[in-house]
C-alpha positions as CSV (number, residue, x, y, z in Angstrom):
1,X,0.0,0.0,0.0
2,X,1.2,3.5,-0.8
3,X,1.7,5.2,2.5
4,X,2.1,8.6,0.8
5,X,-1.4,8.4,-0.5
6,X,-3.7,11.0,1.1
7,X,-6.3,8.2,1.7
8,X,-3.9,5.9,3.6
9,X,-4.8,5.5,7.3
10,X,-2.7,3.4,9.6
11,X,-4.8,1.3,11.9
12,X,-3.9,0.2,15.4
13,X,-3.8,-3.6,16.1
14,X,-6.5,-5.0,18.3
15,X,-7.6,-8.3,19.7
16,X,-11.1,-9.7,20.0
17,X,-12.2,-12.2,22.7
18,X,-15.1,-14.5,21.9
19,X,-16.6,-17.4,23.8
20,X,-18.5,-20.5,22.7
21,X,-19.9,-23.2,25.0
22,X,-21.7,-26.2,23.6
23,X,-23.9,-28.9,25.0
24,X,-24.2,-32.0,22.8
25,X,-26.8,-34.8,23.0
26,X,-27.7,-37.6,20.5
27,X,-29.9,-35.2,18.4
28,X,-29.4,-31.7,19.8
29,X,-26.5,-29.3,19.9
30,X,-27.0,-26.2,22.0
31,X,-24.4,-23.5,21.9
32,X,-24.2,-20.3,23.9
33,X,-21.9,-17.7,22.3
34,X,-20.5,-14.2,23.1
35,X,-18.6,-12.3,20.4
36,X,-16.4,-9.3,21.4
37,X,-16.7,-10.3,25.1
38,X,-14.7,-7.2,26.3
39,X,-16.8,-4.9,24.1
40,X,-13.8,-3.3,22.3
41,X,-14.6,-0.2,20.3
42,X,-12.0,-0.2,17.4
43,X,-11.9,1.0,13.8
44,X,-11.2,-1.9,11.6
45,X,-11.2,-0.2,8.2
46,X,-11.6,3.1,6.4
47,X,-13.5,3.5,3.1
48,X,-13.3,6.2,0.5
49,X,-15.8,6.8,-2.3
50,X,-15.4,8.4,-5.7
51,X,-16.3,11.9,-4.3
52,X,-13.4,11.6,-1.8
53,X,-15.8,11.2,1.2
54,X,-14.4,9.1,4.0
55,X,-16.2,6.6,6.2
56,X,-15.1,4.1,8.8
57,X,-16.0,0.5,9.7
58,X,-16.1,-0.4,13.4
59,X,-15.8,-3.6,15.3
60,X,-19.3,-4.9,16.2
61,X,-20.2,-4.3,19.8
62,X,-20.7,-7.3,22.2
63,X,-23.1,-9.8,20.8
64,X,-24.4,-12.9,22.5
65,X,-27.0,-15.5,21.8
66,X,-28.0,-19.1,21.8
67,X,-27.9,-21.5,18.8
68,X,-30.0,-24.7,18.7
69,X,-29.4,-27.4,16.1
70,X,-31.3,-30.7,15.7
71,X,-29.8,-33.6,13.8
72,X,-32.3,-36.1,12.3
């Protein structure tokens, strides 16, 4: 990447902690998940359009849920 380009933005490194816990039976799989457990707020990319307008993409905030799967 050309670092002299006016559109270049260096990004800081970051880490994301996620958690998955699963319970398995003969037919069912139940999974509890948490993504971005520490709720980090980081810029992950910058975008530029043809009119030279800038926007940024951010890491998703903490997300959690339950997945249920049935095997026939």
